N, C-alpha and C positions, 0 to 999 in steps of 0.2 A: 056534380061528379066529374072528375077529370080522368081521361084515359091516358095510357102511355106509361113508359118506364121512368122510374125515378133515377136520373142520371146526374153525375157531376156536371157543373156548368160548361166546362171545356169540352166534354163529350157531347153535350147537346149542340154546341157550336159546330163541332166536327160533323155530327149527324145532319145538321141543317145544311151545311155546305154540300154534303154528299147527296142528299135527296133532291136538293135544288138543282144541282148540275146533272143528276140522273134524269130529272124531268126535262131539263133543257137540252140534254145531249141526245135524246132519242130520235130527233129528226135528222141529224146530220149523216148517219150512215145510210139514210134513205134518199139523200139528195139525187143520186143517179136515177132512181125510180121516179122521183118527183119531176125531174127535168124531162125524162122520157114521156111521162104522162102528159105534161104540158106541151111537149114538142117545141121547146124553145132552146136557143143557144145559151152559152155561158153568160153572155152579156146581159140578156134579159133576165136570166135567173138571178144574177148578181144584183141587178137593180131591184128586183123584187125582195131580195133578202135585206135590203136597206130598210125595209119597213120596221123590223125589230130594232135596228140601230136608231132610227128616228125616235121611236117610242121610248127607248132606254135613255137617250140623251135628254128628252123632255122630262122624264121621271126623275133622273138624277139631279136635274136643275131645280125642279119645282115641287117635288113630292115630300120634302122634309117636314114641312108644317103639317101636312095631312097625316103623315105617319105619327108624328108626336101627338096630334089631337086624338087619333083613333086608338093608338097604343101599339107597341111593337108586337105583343102577343097576338092580338086579334088580326093584325095585318098579315103576320107571318103564317099563321095557321090557315088563313083563307088564301093567301097569295100563291103558295107552293102548289096545292092541288089545282087552283085556278089556272096557273101557268100550264100545267099538263093539259087541262081541258081546252085552253086557247090554242095550244099547238095542234091538238087533235082537230079542232075546228078549222084551222088554217089548211089542213090537208085536203079539205073539200073544195078548195079554190080551183076554178076551171082554167084560169089564166094568170099571167104574171101580175096584172094590175090588182086583181082580187087577192092574190097571194100577198102582195105588198100591203094592202089595206088590212087584211086579217092579221098580219104580223105586227102592226102598230100597237094594238093592245097587248100583245105578247111582250113587246119591249117596255111598255109602261109598267107591266108587272115585274119584269126582270129588274128594272131600275129600283123599284121599291124594295125588292128582296135584297139587292146589292147594298143599299143604304143600311138596312137593318142588320144584315149579317156582318158587314165590316165594322160597324160601330159596336156591335155586340162583342165581336172578337177582341176589339181594342179594350173595351170595358172589362171583359173577363181576364185579359192579360193583366190589367191593373189590379183587379181584385185578388187574383191568385199569386201574383208576384213573379210570373215567368212568361216568356214569350211563347205565343201559340199561333201567331198570324201566318207564318210560312206553312206550318203544319195544317192549319185550317184550309189554306188554299191548295195544299196537297190533297186534302179530301175532296175539294172541288174537282181537281183533275182526276182523282180516283172515281168519282161519280161519272164523269164523262167517259172514262175508260170502261166502266161497267156498262154504260149505255151503248158504247160502241160494240162491245162483245155481244150483248143481247140483240142489238139491232142487226148485227151481221148475220146471226143465226136466223132471225126472223126474215130478213131479206132473202136469204138463201131458200127459205121455205116457200117463197112466192106470195106471202100474205101482203096485200096492198098496204101502203103507208097509212092510209086513213084508218084502217082497222087495227093496224099495229099500234098507232098512237091512241086510239080509243081504248084498247086493252090496258094501256099504261095508266089511264086515269084512276081506276080503283087501286092499282098497285101503289101509285104515288100517294093517294089519299090515306091508305092503310099505313104506309111507312111513315108518313108525316105525323099521324096520330100516335103511332107507336113511339117514335123518337122524340117528338116535340109536344105531345099531349100535355105534359106537365111543365112546359117551358115558361119561365119567368125571366124577364129581361134583367140584366145585371144593373146595379146602380151606376149613376154618373160618376165619372172620375172626380175625386175630391180635388178641389182647387182649379178645375178646368173652367175655361171660359164658356159661358152659355150664350154668347152672342153668335148670331148667324154669320157665316162667311158670305161674301157677296155672291150673287148668282153667276157672275162672270168675273173671274179673277185675272187681272192683267198679267201676262207672262213677262218676266225679265230675261235678260240674256243668260244668266246661269240656269234658269228654268228651261229655256230653249235648248241649251247644251245637254241638259238631262233628258229632254225629249229625244235628242239625237242618240243618246246612249241606248235607250230602250225601244226606239222606233222599230228596228229590225225584228226584235223579239216579238213585239206586239203584232206586227203585220204577218210574220211567218207563223206564229201560233194560230192566228185567225185563218190564214191560208190553209194550214194543216187541218183545221176543223172543217172549213167550208168546202175545200176543193180536193182534198187527198183522195176521197172515194171516187170522185169523177176522174181524177188523174189516173188512178190505177185501172179504171174501166177503159179509158180512152187509149192509154199508152201500152197496156199489157193485156187488154181484153180480159180483165179479172172478173171472175164470177162474183155475184153480189156479196157473198160472205167475205171473200178476200179483198174486195173493194172497201167494205165497211171496216175491216180489220185495220186499215191504214189510219182511220180516225182514232181507234182504240190505241194504236201504237204511239201516236203523238201524245195523247192524254196520259197513257200509262207511264211512259218514260218521264214525262213532266212531273207526274205525281211522285215517282221514285226520287227524282232529283230534289224536289221541294221538301221531302222529309228530312234530307240531310243538309239543306242549304244553310240554315242558321249556324250549324257547327263549323262549316268551312269559313263563313264570314267572320266568326269569332276568332278562328285560329289564324286566318290569313287576312290581308287587307281587302276592303271592298273593291279596290281597283284591280288587284290581282285576280280575285274571283271573277269579276266582270270580264276581264280579258280572256280568261280561260273559257268562260261560257260563250263569249263571242267567237272564239276560235272553233269551239265545238259546233256552234250554230253555223258558222261559215262552211265547215266541212259538210254538214248536213244539207245545207241549201245547194251547194255545188253537186253533191251526190244525187239529189232529187232532180236537179236541172239536167244532168248529163246521163242519168241512170240507163245503162244498156240492158239491165236485167231487173226483174221485179224485186229480187232480194236486195239489190243495191238501193232501190227506192225505199223499201221498208227500213233499211239501215239509216238512210237519210232522214226519214220521218222520225225515227227514234232519237237521232242526234238533234233534230230541230226541237223536239220536246225537251230534251235535257238543256240545250243551249238557251231556250227561251224561259227557263224555269224561274230564275231569280233576278233577272235584270230590272224588271219593273219595281219589285220591292226595294232593291238597292237604290234605285233612283228616288223612290219616295222617301227613304231614310235620309238621303242627301238633301232633298228639298226641305225637309223638316229642320235640318241643321243650318240652313241659310240664315244669316243674321240681318239681312237688309230690311226685313219686315216680319210680321208675325208668322209663325210656322204654319198655322192653319191656312193663311192666304197662299203661301208658296205651295203647300200640298194640294190645295184646291186648283191652283193654276196648272200644276203638272198633271193632276188627275183629269181635268177637263180636256186638255190637249191630247193626252195619251188615250183616254177612253174614246175620244173622237176618232183617232187614228185606228184604234183596235176595232171599233164598231163599224166605221164607214169604209176603211181601207180594204179589208178582205173581200167584202161583196163587190166593191168596184174593180177588184182584180179580175172579176169575170169578164169585163170588157177587154182587159189585156189578153186573157185566155182566148176569147173569141176572135181577136184580130191577129194575134201573134202566135197562138198555140198555148196549150195548157202548161207546158214546161215553163213558159215565161211568167206564169203566176208565181213561181218560186224563184226564177232567175232574177226577177226584179229585186229580190232581197240581197243579192250580192253587194251592190254598192251601198245599201243601207247598213249592212254589217260593217263595212269599211268606215262608214260614218261613225258607227258606235266605237270602233277602235280609236278614232281620232278624238272623240270627246270623252272617253272613259276616265280621263284624269280628273274630271270634275267630281267624281265619287269619293275622292280622298277626304278623309276626316279633316275638318277645319281646325287649325291649331287655336288654342286658347290664347288670346292676347292679354298679356299682363302689363299693368300700368306700374311703372317704376317711379316711386316718389323719392325726392331728394332727402 
């Protein structure tokens, strides 16, 4: 007997992205409380947060065969509630080293979920004949937004993070069974290659230029998730609720932008959209860096969410269009470098915050946005080369 709602495949994908990110996002509004409980600086906290990044990178690289052997349905139905339980377990860490070690299995679980959901979204796109990838990632941001709002209220109530995340376990379990109880993976794309991509794909110069396009978005999105609550606490003595709201603002504005991103890309060129997003991101980063008032910082976080919304998907599309080698290899190379920056960069920004101040966690994004402007031209659609025969 199977539980859950009978939903169209694309709605199941949207629901899966939402509940996964809701489980993942519950910790981040509580980082100020976690830091205070451990009595550590931003540098030590950031190094501890790398535990989930390490686990995720390992899982993204090696978990593919395990997932195929066990099956997408089984892994997904176990992994999402397990992720919530592992986050709750990590809250019992007494120091940064134990926090790091407990976050490694969190990362291993995140990597497996990421593989399943992104492959499933791609297959459902192919099956129903229309694009859903950007909207699926919008639901990921929406889940983070919801977790930020809920976490802010709970933080203001004074409930300790460990009990907060314990309460989330049955909520995530029930939501997973409701939305995904009847989940069945979509069939493979017809005519697609079944060969595995290499574990480590060598980047080419065009791929490194594409990394340059989206690097600022990846780092500033991660900084907004990891450090915005601590920023509001340290810079404006924000109450727990208003500190946590900063995380929700980044995710909520990003979700809104992602819902409409595909339409703008279809109407205008990828280069034009990327440059507009980079300009918005630049204004947001500068606002957060110099913000004299709390409202200016919140506005900056909203602009960071919007500006970071679609740069990585645009870079992925451009990587797939490269003709120097198979698309899967180029996509894998860009994904590996970009995910490494996204996962390792923001936690390491804690060292910047500890030595130069929390504002510089975001100020470091200013030259990276300028790098994005300098490399955005590589997003241009490649012209079709015609061979003229005499």
